[in-house]
C-alpha positions, 0 to 999 in steps of 0.5 A: 740746216746748219753745219752743226745740225749736219754733223749731228745728223751724220752721227745719228745716221751711223748709229743703230741698235740690234736688229736695225740698220744705219739710216741710209736715207738720211746719209744720202741727204747729208753726203754729196753723191761723190763724197770721199770717205776714208777710214784710216787705222792700224791696218791701212787706209780704206777709201770709199764713196757713199755707195761702197761705204754702205756696202762695206758697212752692211757687210760688217753688219751681215757678218755679225761683226757689228750687231749694234753700234753707237758713235757719240761726239765728245768735242767739235771744232768748226771753221766756216768760210762762206760756203765751205766749212771744216769740222774736226770732231772727236768721238767715242764708239761703243757697241750700243748706247751705254754699251761696251766701249770700243775706241776713241776716234777723230773725224775730219769733215769737209762741207760745202753749201750749195743753193742754201744746203750744206752737204758733206763732200769729204770725211776722214776718220782715225781711231786710236791705234797701237801708237796713237792715243786720242784726247777726250776733249778738243 
């Protein structure tokens, strides 16, 4: 599977409609077991591994904070160097497909290829904030 396909599937795995859940099985295939996931926003820096990320995400769903959620990529810059790759990806968040706009954000994704398979080893993301406006194009 290509880097582009991994990123496409990562976005698909994060999005879900009301009454559904993110695709945790797909995420387990995409992310390395000890991947580092870091959310940066106006409230601080929040660090996760795949297990704690799922726990945090599920808590937001259970609390009603997230009833449905959609991430749609707007632009992508990819650099591959043999068996490593970096993807900078701009995206928008909505409450659901064609739902209310939430924010623009950028993900920095690092991947490695082992035995012919690409895996995400690290992902950091930052949404727009008080002093930050993000571009809609790369």
